[in-house]
C-alpha positions in Angstrom: 83.2 114.7 121.0 87.2 113.8 121.2 88.2 114.0 116.7 90.1 111.6 116.5 86.4 109.8 117.5 84.0 111.4 114.5 85.5 110.6 111.6 85.9 107.6 112.6 82.2 107.4 113.3 81.2 108.9 109.4 83.0 106.0 108.1 81.6 103.4 110.8 78.0 105.7 109.2 78.7 105.6 106.0 80.1 101.3 105.5 77.4 99.7 107.4 74.6 101.4 104.8 77.0 100.8 101.7 77.3 97.8 102.8 73.8 97.1 103.6 73.0 98.9 100.0 75.2 96.9 97.9 74.2 93.0 99.5 70.8 94.5 98.6 70.8 95.8 94.6 73.5 93.3 94.7 71.4 90.3 94.9 68.6 92.2 93.2 70.5 92.4 90.0 71.9 88.5 90.0 67.9 87.4 90.8 66.5 89.2 88.1 69.8 88.6 85.2 71.3 85.9 86.3 74.2 85.1 83.5 77.9 84.4 83.8 78.6 87.7 84.0 77.9 89.1 87.5 76.1 91.8 86.9 75.3 92.1 90.3 78.8 93.9 91.4 79.5 94.6 87.6 77.1 97.7 87.4 77.9 98.6 91.6 81.6 98.8 91.0 80.5 100.7 87.4 77.7 103.4 89.6 80.7 103.3 92.9 83.1 104.2 90.2 80.8 107.5 89.2 79.4 109.1 92.3 83.2 108.6 93.8 84.0 110.9 90.9 80.8 113.2 91.5 81.7 113.6 95.0 85.1 113.9 95.3 85.1 117.0 92.4 82.2 118.6 93.7 81.7 118.5 97.7 84.8 120.5 98.9 83.6 119.5 102.7 85.5 116.7 104.8 83.4 115.3 106.3 81.0 114.7 103.6 83.9 112.3 101.2 84.9 110.6 105.1 81.0 109.4 104.7 80.5 109.5 101.2 83.4 108.8 99.6 85.1 106.1 102.4 82.8 105.1 104.5 79.4 104.1 101.9 81.6 103.5 98.6 84.1 101.9 100.4 81.7 99.6 101.3 79.2 99.4 98.6 81.8 98.7 96.1 83.5 95.7 96.3 87.6 95.2 94.9 87.7 91.6 96.3 84.5 90.2 95.4 85.4 90.8 92.0 88.3 89.8 91.7 86.8 86.2 93.3 83.9 86.1 90.7 86.8 86.2 87.6 88.6 83.1 89.2 85.1 81.7 89.3 85.2 82.9 85.6 88.4 81.4 85.2 88.7 78.2 86.7 84.5 77.2 85.7 86.1 77.9 81.9 84.6 81.2 81.2 86.5 82.9 79.0 84.5 84.9 77.0 82.1 85.9 80.0 85.9 86.4 81.8 87.1 88.5 79.6 84.6 90.7 79.1 83.4 90.7 83.7 87.4 92.8 83.6 87.5 95.0 80.9 83.8 96.3 81.2 85.2 96.0 85.1 88.2 98.1 85.5 87.8 99.6 81.9 84.2 101.1 82.5 85.1 101.8 86.7 88.6 104.4 85.0 85.9 106.1 82.5 82.7 106.8 85.0 85.0 107.8 87.7 87.0 110.0 85.5 83.7 111.2 83.7 81.5 111.8 87.6 84.7 113.9 87.8 84.2 116.1 85.3 80.9 116.0 85.4 
């Protein structure tokens, strides 16, 4: 196989499953815990941050980083959805929910990546 094609296949394969997992888990959490705080996206992004920290620290193989890190986690976590949901909260006047969601997302994401990396 051509050397440039293998990394593309790894990222694409990982991304395929990451997007499906994000959709399924996000839908499940949103239906199970309806709230003004989008717990589905929050859970997915925090879990993804932690797992990415673990992966980067404990898997020295570039293929795993491409498959799981770039592919799966890139499609599983979602910065754009986080921002869209934040704007929706602000536009509907949910200031307290927006503050909590933003703080948990950014601070929690950084802390969980750090924790995953140093476990």
